[in-house]
gemmi code that builds the backbone of each chain (N, CA, C; Angstrom):
import gemmi

chains = {
    "A": [
        ("UNK", (5.153, 19.493, -5.387), (4.338, 18.287, -5.196), (5.256, 17.100, -4.944)),
        ("UNK", (4.747, 16.157, -4.169), (5.567, 15.004, -3.847), (5.511, 13.981, -4.976)),
        ("UNK", (6.590, 13.251, -5.131), (6.684, 12.278, -6.205), (7.656, 11.187, -5.813)),
        ("UNK", (7.376, 9.954, -6.206), (8.276, 8.831, -5.979), (8.525, 8.147, -7.320)),
        ("UNK", (9.794, 7.983, -7.649), (10.153, 7.363, -8.918), (10.885, 6.051, -8.676)),
        ("UNK", (10.325, 4.997, -9.204), (10.996, 3.689, -9.215), (11.238, 3.382, -10.692)),
        ("UNK", (12.422, 3.712, -11.149), (12.705, 3.646, -12.584), (12.729, 2.214, -13.112)),
        ("UNK", (13.149, 1.289, -12.273), (13.153, -0.123, -12.687), (11.721, -0.638, -12.637)),
        ("UNK", (11.279, -1.334, -13.662), (9.922, -1.873, -13.625), (9.930, -3.366, -13.317)),
        ("UNK", (10.862, -4.087, -13.951), (10.959, -5.520, -13.703), (12.427, -5.909, -13.574)),
        ("UNK", (12.713, -6.738, -12.585), (14.068, -7.260, -12.393), (13.963, -8.766, -12.233)),
        ("UNK", (14.850, -9.482, -12.905), (14.887, -10.935, -12.775), (16.299, -11.345, -12.384)),
        ("UNK", (16.413, -12.125, -11.323), (17.713, -12.591, -10.854), (17.629, -14.083, -10.572)),
        ("UNK", (18.798, -14.677, -10.456), (18.869, -16.083, -10.059), (19.061, -16.123, -8.551)),
        ("UNK", (18.489, -17.118, -7.934), (18.601, -17.276, -6.486), (20.047, -17.103, -6.030)),
        ("UNK", (20.196, -16.470, -4.883), (21.474, -16.203, -4.224), (22.177, -14.958, -4.760)),
        ("UNK", (21.669, -14.387, -5.845), (22.234, -13.114, -6.293), (21.778, -11.995, -5.369)),
        ("UNK", (22.581, -10.932, -5.299), (22.165, -9.715, -4.608), (21.427, -8.825, -5.605)),
        ("UNK", (20.454, -8.082, -5.112), (19.701, -7.205, -6.010), (19.366, -5.911, -5.273)),
        ("UNK", (19.477, -4.788, -5.982), (19.144, -3.485, -5.399), (17.981, -2.869, -6.141)),
        ("UNK", (16.990, -2.445, -5.379), (15.813, -1.781, -5.928), (15.937, -0.283, -5.641)),
        ("UNK", (15.834, 0.519, -6.683), (16.077, 1.955, -6.540), (14.791, 2.730, -6.278)),
        ("UNK", (14.936, 3.792, -5.490), (13.802, 4.672, -5.213), (14.328, 6.104, -5.095)),
        ("UNK", (13.763, 6.994, -5.877), (14.114, 8.411, -5.823), (12.838, 9.186, -5.522)),
        ("UNK", (12.931, 10.162, -4.644), (11.722, 10.872, -4.238), (11.897, 12.374, -4.392)),
        ("UNK", (10.778, 13.084, -4.436), (10.779, 14.543, -4.481), (9.779, 15.048, -3.450)),
        ("UNK", (10.204, 16.013, -2.679), (9.319, 16.670, -1.729), (9.902, 18.019, -1.382)),
        ("UNK", (9.032, 18.969, -1.017), (9.505, 20.288, -0.589), (9.635, 20.348, 0.930)),
        ("UNK", (9.156, 19.321, 1.601), (9.169, 19.332, 3.058), (10.529, 18.944, 3.618)),
        ("UNK", (10.795, 19.421, 4.815), (11.996, 18.970, 5.519), (11.677, 17.769, 6.400)),
        ("UNK", (10.406, 17.623, 6.741), (9.979, 16.465, 7.538), (9.115, 15.569, 6.668)),
        ("UNK", (9.538, 14.362, 6.474), (8.781, 13.423, 5.660), (9.180, 12.004, 6.068)),
        ("UNK", (8.414, 11.053, 5.570), (8.640, 9.654, 5.907), (8.683, 8.836, 4.621)),
        ("UNK", (9.582, 7.891, 4.605), (9.723, 6.993, 3.469), (9.455, 5.570, 3.912)),
        ("UNK", (8.832, 4.812, 3.039), (8.432, 3.444, 3.350), (8.783, 2.525, 2.176)),
        ("UNK", (8.978, 1.269, 2.515), (8.980, 0.206, 1.512), (7.926, -0.824, 1.910)),
        ("UNK", (7.130, -1.234, 0.908), (6.142, -2.287, 1.089), (6.389, -3.374, 0.052)),
        ("UNK", (6.115, -4.606, 0.450), (6.233, -5.763, -0.444), (4.840, -6.301, -0.724)),
        ("UNK", (4.546, -6.592, -1.984), (3.255, -7.174, -2.347), (3.493, -8.509, -3.043)),
        ("UNK", (3.400, -9.619, -2.298), (3.550, -10.943, -2.907), (2.318, -11.276, -3.735)),
        ("UNK", (2.365, -12.378, -4.477), (1.207, -12.749, -5.316), (-0.101, -12.884, -4.540)),
        ("UNK", (-0.038, -13.120, -3.253), (-1.264, -13.261, -2.454), (-2.035, -11.954, -2.332)),
        ("UNK", (-1.393, -10.829, -2.607), (-2.129, -9.571, -2.724), (-1.920, -8.549, -1.630)),
        ("UNK", (-1.707, -8.975, -0.393), (-1.613, -7.969, 0.660), (-0.261, -7.278, 0.632)),
        ("UNK", (-0.267, -5.977, 0.868), (0.999, -5.264, 0.981), (1.540, -5.461, 2.392)),
        ("UNK", (2.820, -5.761, 2.463), (3.473, -6.011, 3.747), (4.483, -4.905, 4.008)),
        ("UNK", (4.350, -4.263, 5.154), (5.273, -3.198, 5.547), (6.667, -3.791, 5.772)),
        ("UNK", (7.688, -3.129, 5.215), (9.060, -3.572, 5.409), (9.846, -2.610, 6.287)),
        ("UNK", (9.754, -1.304, 5.986), (10.555, -0.352, 6.729), (9.947, 1.049, 6.625)),
        ("UNK", (10.175, 1.856, 7.643), (9.836, 3.273, 7.665), (11.083, 4.035, 8.077)),
        ("UNK", (11.323, 5.155, 7.408), (12.471, 5.987, 7.728), (12.007, 7.433, 7.749)),
        ("UNK", (12.339, 8.190, 8.796), (12.002, 9.609, 8.773), (13.175, 10.403, 8.225)),
        ("UNK", (12.882, 11.610, 7.798), (13.857, 12.412, 7.048), (15.043, 12.851, 7.891)),
        ("UNK", (14.940, 12.741, 9.208), (16.042, 13.171, 10.067), (16.968, 12.029, 10.442)),
        ("UNK", (16.634, 10.835, 10.003), (17.426, 9.671, 10.369), (18.045, 9.070, 9.115)),
        ("UNK", (19.293, 9.409, 8.872), (19.948, 8.938, 7.659), (20.762, 7.671, 7.876)),
        ("UNK", (20.621, 7.078, 9.038), (21.341, 5.833, 9.278), (20.829, 4.757, 8.349)),
        ("UNK", (21.748, 4.018, 7.777), (21.338, 2.856, 6.991), (20.878, 1.759, 7.934)),
        ("UNK", (20.041, 0.891, 7.420), (19.475, -0.149, 8.275), (19.640, -1.502, 7.625)),
        ("UNK", (19.895, -2.492, 8.455), (20.011, -3.873, 7.987), (19.073, -4.727, 8.821)),
        ("UNK", (18.307, -5.566, 8.124), (17.432, -6.506, 8.810), (17.561, -7.846, 8.094)),
        ("UNK", (18.378, -8.705, 8.626), (18.612, -9.997, 7.986), (19.235, -9.814, 6.617)),
        ("UNK", (18.574, -10.300, 5.599), (19.098, -10.185, 4.219), (18.740, -8.846, 3.580)),
        ("UNK", (17.941, -8.048, 4.263), (17.477, -6.782, 3.716), (18.316, -5.631, 4.270)),
        ("UNK", (18.620, -4.670, 3.415), (19.281, -3.451, 3.884), (18.761, -2.268, 3.081)),
        ("UNK", (18.813, -1.103, 3.726), (18.301, 0.103, 3.095), (19.348, 1.203, 3.189)),
        ("UNK", (19.507, 1.943, 2.109), (20.472, 3.032, 2.027), (19.704, 4.324, 1.755)),
        ("UNK", (19.655, 5.191, 2.774), (18.927, 6.453, 2.669), (19.950, 7.559, 2.467)),
        ("UNK", (19.853, 8.283, 1.367), (20.780, 9.386, 1.092), (19.974, 10.633, 0.733)),
        ("UNK", (19.920, 11.574, 1.662), (19.174, 12.814, 1.417), (19.811, 13.631, 0.308)),
        ("UNK", (21.136, 13.552, 0.189), (21.836, 14.371, -0.814), (21.379, 14.032, -2.229)),
        ("UNK", (20.995, 12.787, -2.434), (20.531, 12.366, -3.766), (19.049, 12.032, -3.764)),
        ("UNK", (18.360, 12.302, -2.644), (16.927, 11.999, -2.515), (16.637, 10.555, -2.916)),
        ("UNK", (17.421, 9.657, -2.359), (17.219, 8.250, -2.707), (17.076, 7.389, -1.451)),
        ("UNK", (16.338, 6.333, -1.603), (16.110, 5.396, -0.497), (16.081, 4.005, -1.116)),
        ("UNK", (17.260, 3.457, -1.334), (17.388, 2.203, -2.063), (17.357, 0.999, -1.148)),
        ("UNK", (16.915, -0.107, -1.693), (16.659, -1.337, -0.937), (17.455, -2.469, -1.576)),
        ("UNK", (18.270, -3.127, -0.772), (19.085, -4.236, -1.275), (18.689, -5.533, -0.590)),
        ("UNK", (18.502, -6.552, -1.405), (18.266, -7.907, -0.896), (19.534, -8.705, -1.181)),
        ("UNK", (20.117, -9.231, -0.141), (21.340, -10.026, -0.265), (20.967, -11.510, -0.337)),
        ("UNK", (21.649, -12.225, -1.191), (21.402, -13.675, -1.335), (19.916, -13.932, -1.534)),
        ("UNK", (19.389, -13.413, -2.623), (17.948, -13.479, -2.873), (17.434, -14.919, -2.869)),
        ("UNK", (16.147, -15.029, -2.512), (15.485, -16.327, -2.480), (14.203, -16.248, -3.296)),
        ("UNK", (13.698, -17.398, -3.697), (12.470, -17.439, -4.505), (11.317, -16.733, -3.784)),
        ("UNK", (11.298, -16.839, -2.457), (10.212, -16.209, -1.675), (10.266, -14.686, -1.730)),
        ("UNK", (11.367, -14.136, -2.223), (11.472, -12.680, -2.367), (10.735, -12.195, -3.615)),
        ("UNK", (10.300, -13.095, -4.460), (9.566, -12.698, -5.668), (8.279, -11.979, -5.272)),
        ("UNK", (8.145, -10.746, -5.729), (7.015, -9.911, -5.331), (7.129, -8.582, -6.071)),
        ("UNK", (6.117, -7.736, -5.866), (6.208, -6.343, -6.309), (6.583, -5.509, -5.089)),
        ("UNK", (7.572, -4.652, -5.257), (8.056, -3.825, -4.160), (7.731, -2.357, -4.450)),
        ("UNK", (7.056, -1.722, -3.484), (6.673, -0.325, -3.623), (7.453, 0.520, -2.624)),
        ("UNK", (7.989, 1.619, -3.125), (8.542, 2.668, -2.286), (7.456, 3.731, -2.150)),
        ("UNK", (7.334, 4.349, -0.977), (6.268, 5.329, -0.772), (6.762, 6.474, 0.096)),
        ("UNK", (6.126, 7.626, -0.078), (6.502, 8.851, 0.620), (5.273, 9.436, 1.300)),
        ("UNK", (5.455, 9.945, 2.507), (4.388, 10.645, 3.210), (4.973, 11.949, 3.738)),
        ("UNK", (4.371, 13.081, 3.320), (4.851, 14.369, 3.821), (3.661, 15.243, 4.187)),
        ("UNK", (3.892, 16.496, 4.480), (2.803, 17.335, 4.985), (1.769, 17.638, 3.913)),
        ("UNK", (2.140, 17.488, 2.647), (1.163, 17.709, 1.582), (0.123, 16.601, 1.578)),
        ("UNK", (0.478, 15.496, 2.184), (-0.458, 14.379, 2.257), (-0.797, 14.086, 3.698)),
        ("UNK", (-1.745, 14.796, 4.236), (-2.097, 14.625, 5.643), (-2.763, 13.272, 5.853)),
        ("UNK", (-2.907, 12.931, 7.121), (-3.602, 11.694, 7.482), (-3.025, 10.479, 6.786)),
        ("UNK", (-1.722, 10.378, 6.791), (-1.066, 9.179, 6.280), (-1.434, 8.888, 4.836)),
        ("UNK", (-1.529, 9.917, 4.010), (-1.750, 9.667, 2.590), (-0.394, 9.398, 1.956)),
        ("UNK", (-0.227, 8.209, 1.473), (1.034, 7.801, 0.887), (1.064, 8.090, -0.598)),
        ("UNK", (2.204, 8.567, -1.060), (2.452, 8.630, -2.500), (3.329, 7.440, -2.852)),
        ("UNK", (2.784, 6.533, -3.633), (3.507, 5.324, -4.004), (4.260, 5.530, -5.308)),
        ("UNK", (5.400, 4.851, -5.418), (6.024, 4.685, -6.723), (5.241, 3.653, -7.515)),
        ("UNK", (5.645, 3.439, -8.756), (4.908, 2.522, -9.618), (5.163, 1.060, -9.295)),
        ("UNK", (6.170, 0.787, -8.492), (6.452, -0.578, -8.099), (7.480, -1.252, -8.984)),
        ("UNK", (8.222, -2.175, -8.397), (9.216, -2.962, -9.129), (8.853, -4.427, -8.952)),
        ("UNK", (8.679, -5.128, -10.060), (8.384, -6.559, -9.995), (9.701, -7.328, -9.972)),
        ("UNK", (9.945, -8.009, -8.874), (11.167, -8.798, -8.729), (10.839, -10.275, -8.901)),
        ("UNK", (11.533, -10.918, -9.802), (11.390, -12.370, -9.996), (12.717, -13.018, -9.645)),
        ("UNK", (12.675, -13.956, -8.720), (13.876, -14.687, -8.331), (13.710, -16.117, -8.814)),
        ("UNK", (14.596, -16.522, -9.724), (14.504, -17.858, -10.337), (15.375, -18.834, -9.562)),
        ("UNK", (14.893, -20.069, -9.415), (15.705, -21.061, -8.688), (16.963, -21.425, -9.466)),
    ],
    "B": [
        ("UNK", (-2.711, -10.697, 17.323), (-3.384, -10.787, 16.043), (-3.025, -9.548, 15.226)),
        ("UNK", (-2.253, -9.760, 14.162), (-1.824, -8.619, 13.339), (-2.445, -8.713, 11.958)),
        ("UNK", (-3.641, -9.236, 11.885), (-4.278, -9.445, 10.592), (-5.382, -8.457, 10.303)),
        ("UNK", (-5.474, -8.133, 9.023), (-6.625, -7.436, 8.496), (-7.328, -8.431, 7.581)),
        ("UNK", (-8.572, -8.714, 7.887), (-9.315, -9.743, 7.167), (-10.339, -9.111, 6.247)),
        ("UNK", (-10.287, -9.504, 4.973), (-11.244, -8.981, 4.004), (-12.082, -10.103, 3.429)),
        ("UNK", (-13.369, -9.824, 3.281), (-14.270, -10.770, 2.615), (-15.188, -10.010, 1.670)),
        ("UNK", (-15.590, -10.632, 0.550), (-15.072, -11.908, 0.046), (-13.712, -11.724, -0.607)),
        ("UNK", (-13.049, -12.789, -0.966), (-11.772, -12.707, -1.667), (-11.983, -12.388, -3.146)),
        ("UNK", (-13.059, -12.897, -3.693), (-13.403, -12.639, -5.083), (-14.877, -12.271, -5.167)),
        ("UNK", (-15.214, -11.376, -6.089), (-16.601, -10.967, -6.271), (-16.816, -10.626, -7.736)),
        ("UNK", (-17.866, -11.227, -8.291), (-18.275, -10.891, -9.646), (-19.673, -10.299, -9.545)),
        ("UNK", (-19.874, -9.139, -10.142), (-21.182, -8.509, -10.057), (-21.548, -7.826, -11.361)),
        ("UNK", (-22.843, -7.751, -11.582), (-23.339, -7.038, -12.740), (-23.476, -5.557, -12.422)),
        ("UNK", (-23.671, -4.777, -13.436), (-23.713, -3.313, -13.256), (-24.940, -2.852, -12.478)),
        ("UNK", (-25.950, -3.693, -12.350), (-27.146, -3.277, -11.602), (-27.170, -3.837, -10.174)),
        ("UNK", (-26.174, -4.636, -9.850), (-26.171, -5.272, -8.528), (-25.789, -4.303, -7.420)),
        ("UNK", (-26.150, -4.696, -6.192), (-25.632, -4.042, -4.996), (-24.894, -5.098, -4.185)),
        ("UNK", (-23.669, -4.780, -3.828), (-22.878, -5.706, -3.019), (-22.081, -4.903, -2.001)),
        ("UNK", (-21.503, -5.621, -1.038), (-20.674, -4.964, -0.028), (-19.378, -5.729, 0.185)),
        ("UNK", (-18.313, -4.984, 0.387), (-17.027, -5.552, 0.786), (-16.858, -5.301, 2.287)),
        ("UNK", (-16.267, -6.280, 2.958), (-16.110, -6.154, 4.403), (-14.641, -6.266, 4.791)),
        ("UNK", (-14.307, -5.559, 5.858), (-12.940, -5.539, 6.363), (-12.994, -5.526, 7.883)),
        ("UNK", (-12.125, -6.287, 8.504), (-12.124, -6.378, 9.962), (-10.694, -6.432, 10.493)),
        ("UNK", (-10.459, -5.723, 11.588), (-9.150, -5.807, 12.275), (-9.394, -5.773, 13.773)),
        ("UNK", (-8.525, -6.492, 14.486), (-8.652, -6.548, 15.942), (-7.345, -6.155, 16.598)),
        ("UNK", (-6.671, -5.176, 15.994), (-5.411, -4.706, 16.542), (-5.591, -3.432, 17.356)),
        ("UNK", (-6.843, -2.983, 17.512), (-7.085, -1.744, 18.246), (-6.730, -0.504, 17.453)),
        ("UNK", (-6.579, -0.662, 16.142), (-6.250, 0.483, 15.293), (-7.440, 1.423, 15.170)),
        ("UNK", (-7.148, 2.724, 15.107), (-8.228, 3.707, 15.045), (-8.357, 4.355, 13.671)),
        ("UNK", (-7.533, 3.960, 12.729), (-7.649, 4.466, 11.364), (-7.802, 3.286, 10.417)),
        ("UNK", (-8.707, 3.419, 9.452), (-8.923, 2.375, 8.460), (-9.076, 3.013, 7.088)),
        ("UNK", (-8.654, 2.271, 6.074), (-8.507, 2.819, 4.732), (-9.090, 1.864, 3.695)),
        ("UNK", (-9.577, 2.446, 2.604), (-9.867, 1.678, 1.397), (-8.948, 2.181, 0.279)),
        ("UNK", (-8.312, 1.214, -0.385), (-7.497, 1.489, -1.560), (-8.047, 0.687, -2.729)),
        ("UNK", (-7.846, 1.236, -3.927), (-8.174, 0.535, -5.162), (-6.875, 0.312, -5.919)),
        ("UNK", (-6.685, -0.902, -6.436), (-5.467, -1.185, -7.178), (-5.795, -1.891, -8.482)),
        ("UNK", (-5.461, -1.241, -9.584), (-5.574, -1.859, -10.903), (-4.308, -2.689, -11.150)),
        ("UNK", (-4.432, -3.628, -12.076), (-3.317, -4.533, -12.362), (-2.062, -3.752, -12.763)),
        ("UNK", (-0.951, -4.136, -12.173), (0.362, -3.553, -12.465), (0.454, -2.050, -12.173)),
        ("UNK", (-0.371, -1.589, -11.231), (-0.352, -0.199, -10.803), (-0.209, -0.144, -9.285)),
        ("UNK", (0.215, 0.996, -8.746), (0.245, 1.104, -7.284), (-1.159, 1.308, -6.730)),
        ("UNK", (-1.335, 1.064, -5.438), (-2.656, 1.312, -4.831), (-2.995, 2.794, -4.867)),
        ("UNK", (-4.284, 3.075, -5.017), (-4.780, 4.455, -4.991), (-5.731, 4.607, -3.804)),
        ("UNK", (-5.479, 5.617, -3.007), (-6.315, 5.842, -1.833), (-7.718, 6.260, -2.260)),
        ("UNK", (-8.718, 5.655, -1.571), (-10.116, 6.048, -1.816), (-10.672, 6.810, -0.605)),
        ("UNK", (-10.632, 6.150, 0.560), (-11.231, 6.720, 1.771), (-10.329, 6.449, 2.975)),
        ("UNK", (-10.414, 7.381, 3.954), (-9.771, 7.182, 5.235), (-10.791, 7.460, 6.333)),
        ("UNK", (-10.864, 6.545, 7.284), (-11.661, 6.759, 8.492), (-10.712, 6.894, 9.665)),
        ("UNK", (-10.969, 7.904, 10.484), (-10.191, 8.111, 11.692), (-11.169, 8.198, 12.859)),
        ("UNK", (-10.995, 7.331, 13.823), (-11.918, 7.266, 14.961), (-13.369, 7.191, 14.482)),
        ("UNK", (-13.586, 6.337, 13.506), (-14.901, 6.003, 12.971), (-15.564, 7.143, 12.195)),
        ("UNK", (-14.811, 8.199, 11.947), (-15.356, 9.294, 11.150), (-14.588, 9.380, 9.824)),
        ("UNK", (-15.318, 9.647, 8.751), (-14.695, 9.786, 7.448), (-13.840, 11.050, 7.432)),
        ("UNK", (-12.542, 10.887, 7.203), (-11.654, 12.048, 7.216), (-11.125, 12.390, 5.823)),
        ("UNK", (-11.077, 11.424, 4.948), (-10.635, 11.685, 3.576), (-11.526, 10.915, 2.605)),
        ("UNK", (-12.002, 11.624, 1.604), (-12.684, 11.025, 0.454), (-11.962, 11.578, -0.763)),
        ("UNK", (-11.246, 10.722, -1.462), (-10.451, 11.163, -2.599), (-11.290, 11.325, -3.856)),
        ("UNK", (-12.378, 12.095, -3.716), (-13.259, 12.371, -4.868), (-13.717, 11.082, -5.536)),
        ("UNK", (-14.118, 10.133, -4.717), (-14.564, 8.838, -5.221), (-16.029, 8.954, -5.662)),
        ("UNK", (-16.395, 8.365, -6.798), (-17.796, 8.422, -7.247), (-18.747, 7.863, -6.206)),
        ("UNK", (-19.955, 8.392, -6.202), (-20.929, 8.035, -5.161), (-21.415, 6.592, -5.272)),
        ("UNK", (-21.101, 5.908, -6.354), (-21.472, 4.490, -6.445), (-20.655, 3.632, -5.459)),
        ("UNK", (-19.622, 4.235, -4.874), (-18.880, 3.618, -3.780), (-19.269, 4.339, -2.489)),
        ("UNK", (-19.761, 3.592, -1.511), (-20.211, 4.210, -0.274), (-19.561, 3.505, 0.912)),
        ("UNK", (-18.653, 4.184, 1.610), (-18.005, 3.538, 2.746), (-18.836, 3.656, 4.015)),
        ("UNK", (-18.548, 2.749, 4.930), (-19.236, 2.767, 6.225), (-18.306, 2.190, 7.273)),
        ("UNK", (-18.268, 2.813, 8.435), (-17.430, 2.313, 9.530), (-18.320, 2.132, 10.749)),
        ("UNK", (-18.938, 0.962, 10.912), (-19.889, 0.751, 12.000), (-19.254, 0.833, 13.390)),
        ("UNK", (-17.998, 0.393, 13.490), (-17.262, 0.519, 14.745), (-15.780, 0.502, 14.425)),
        ("UNK", (-14.969, 0.595, 15.447), (-13.540, 0.779, 15.205), (-12.869, -0.442, 14.596)),
        ("UNK", (-13.538, -1.583, 14.611), (-12.938, -2.805, 14.074), (-13.409, -3.147, 12.671)),
        ("UNK", (-14.468, -2.512, 12.227), (-15.109, -2.911, 10.981), (-15.153, -1.767, 9.980)),
        ("UNK", (-14.967, -2.140, 8.728), (-15.062, -1.173, 7.644), (-15.751, -1.868, 6.474)),
        ("UNK", (-16.759, -1.209, 5.936), (-17.484, -1.756, 4.794), (-17.344, -0.820, 3.601)),
        ("UNK", (-17.484, -1.408, 2.424), (-17.565, -0.603, 1.210), (-18.760, -1.109, 0.417)),
        ("UNK", (-19.793, -0.264, 0.334), (-21.021, -0.633, -0.368), (-20.908, -0.217, -1.826)),
        ("UNK", (-21.281, -1.155, -2.694), (-21.112, -0.965, -4.135), (-22.474, -0.992, -4.816)),
        ("UNK", (-22.693, -0.039, -5.700), (-23.988, 0.014, -6.389), (-23.795, 0.643, -7.757)),
        ("UNK", (-24.364, -0.021, -8.760), (-24.330, 0.501, -10.135), (-22.901, 0.756, -10.599)),
        ("UNK", (-22.050, -0.230, -10.384), (-20.650, -0.066, -10.796), (-20.496, -0.207, -12.303)),
        ("UNK", (-19.370, 0.265, -12.780), (-19.014, 0.203, -14.185), (-17.905, -0.830, -14.396)),
        ("UNK", (-17.786, -1.375, -15.585), (-16.701, -2.353, -15.823), (-15.315, -1.811, -15.460)),
        ("UNK", (-15.090, -0.510, -15.607), (-13.775, 0.051, -15.273), (-13.502, 0.077, -13.770)),
        ("UNK", (-14.514, -0.253, -12.968), (-14.312, -0.354, -11.523), (-13.722, -1.704, -11.128)),
        ("UNK", (-13.578, -2.592, -12.082), (-12.949, -3.890, -11.799), (-11.517, -3.657, -11.345)),
        ("UNK", (-11.184, -4.207, -10.178), (-9.860, -3.961, -9.584), (-9.739, -4.791, -8.320)),
        ("UNK", (-8.571, -4.717, -7.707), (-8.343, -5.283, -6.380), (-8.627, -4.180, -5.368)),
        ("UNK", (-9.515, -4.445, -4.421), (-9.844, -3.460, -3.393), (-9.192, -3.902, -2.095)),
        ("UNK", (-8.316, -3.050, -1.601), (-7.524, -3.363, -0.420), (-7.989, -2.513, 0.754)),
        ("UNK", (-8.118, -3.166, 1.876), (-8.396, -2.484, 3.138), (-7.094, -2.423, 3.930)),
        ("UNK", (-6.921, -1.382, 4.690), (-5.733, -1.260, 5.536), (-6.124, -0.596, 6.845)),
        ("UNK", (-5.277, -0.773, 7.840), (-5.492, -0.099, 9.112), (-4.157, 0.382, 9.647)),
        ("UNK", (-4.227, 1.358, 10.571), (-3.035, 1.830, 11.278), (-3.463, 2.309, 12.651)),
        ("UNK", (-2.491, 2.443, 13.535), (-2.817, 2.824, 14.916), (-3.595, 4.137, 14.954)),
        ("UNK", (-3.161, 5.089, 14.154), (-3.854, 6.364, 14.029), (-3.671, 6.836, 12.602)),
        ("UNK", (-4.339, 7.921, 12.256), (-4.208, 8.472, 10.900), (-3.141, 9.549, 10.918)),
        ("UNK", (-1.926, 9.164, 10.735), (-0.826, 10.119, 10.718), (0.154, 9.742, 9.637)),
        ("UNK", (0.946, 10.708, 9.168), (1.784, 10.433, 7.995), (2.975, 9.541, 8.316)),
        ("UNK", (3.225, 9.320, 9.591), (4.321, 8.446, 9.999), (3.868, 6.996, 10.196)),
        ("UNK", (2.564, 6.767, 10.098), (2.029, 5.469, 10.468), (2.327, 4.409, 9.418)),
        ("UNK", (2.658, 3.214, 9.870), (2.762, 2.096, 8.940), (1.389, 1.451, 8.823)),
        ("UNK", (1.094, 1.019, 7.621), (-0.210, 0.450, 7.338), (-0.144, -1.071, 7.329)),
        ("UNK", (-1.209, -1.682, 7.822), (-1.386, -3.127, 7.768), (-2.500, -3.390, 6.757)),
        ("UNK", (-2.186, -4.165, 5.745), (-3.130, -4.407, 4.656), (-3.748, -5.790, 4.743)),
        ("UNK", (-4.999, -5.871, 4.274), (-5.615, -7.159, 4.002), (-5.171, -7.658, 2.641)),
        ("UNK", (-5.580, -8.873, 2.296), (-5.174, -9.457, 1.016), (-6.107, -9.062, -0.125)),
        ("UNK", (-7.163, -8.301, 0.193), (-7.950, -7.691, -0.849), (-9.135, -8.496, -1.331)),
        ("UNK", (-10.029, -7.796, -2.014), (-11.140, -8.410, -2.736), (-10.930, -8.123, -4.215)),
        ("UNK", (-10.820, -9.193, -5.009), (-10.694, -9.024, -6.453), (-12.091, -8.888, -7.037)),
        ("UNK", (-12.419, -7.707, -7.512), (-13.763, -7.405, -8.002), (-13.791, -7.382, -9.522)),
        ("UNK", (-14.751, -8.087, -10.081), (-14.984, -8.041, -11.527), (-16.404, -7.554, -11.761)),
        ("UNK", (-16.540, -6.507, -12.565), (-17.848, -5.943, -12.897), (-18.158, -6.276, -14.350)),
        ("UNK", (-19.250, -6.996, -14.564), (-19.587, -7.439, -15.924), (-20.643, -6.528, -16.545)),
    ],
}
model = gemmi.Model(1)
for chain_id, residues in chains.items():
    chain = gemmi.Chain(chain_id)
    for i, (resn, *xyz) in enumerate(residues, 1):
        res = gemmi.Residue()
        res.name, res.seqid = resn, gemmi.SeqId(i, " ")
        for name, pos in zip(("N", "CA", "C"), xyz):
            atom = gemmi.Atom()
            atom.name, atom.element = name, gemmi.Element(name[0])
            atom.pos, atom.b_iso = gemmi.Position(*pos), 0.0
            res.add_atom(atom)
        chain.add_residue(res)
    model.add_chain(chain)
structure = gemmi.Structure()
structure.add_model(model)
structure.setup_entities()
């Protein structure tokens, strides 16, 4: 069965600090997709990134970067020089063949608070 | 237009009321979803519509009744709800219903059942 573990529940940092959000997943499939979504206080989940299981390249988008390591089944997310606007709940999610029709398995989420 | 619009933003209803939640997108997406999210929990999938047909019902109680009148609209009809149904109800859409698809979410309806 598929599973996503976000062991950190709450993280608090001061603005401009770097912060890494951890995500570990379990799946029996060789083809699967991993996602990160951000949920600010306004409520809507915002898509951040999608990675398929055959693409292990790390990705950088501005202050955001993602480290995908199949060997450790991890897909970690780093925010560099954090800002107050980064305060949100961050969900890692997995989609594999056990969950057809884009059924996502979400982790429990990490609440990030960035203090000025 | 990359928005998913949900109305109302807040809803308070009694256990005998009938109400409806509405969701609209104009991105040409052919898959639409209802999720339920309790406080400090991840979203839980309720229903998936693909090309206006119900493709997934996650064993949701019949007091929740989804409807997809056309490819842009998704409704969730509520009847005889219980206080434990109080939650944030999120609508989402994607280009198609596939496991690689990224979802676009609305900001949700915060429902309180008294």
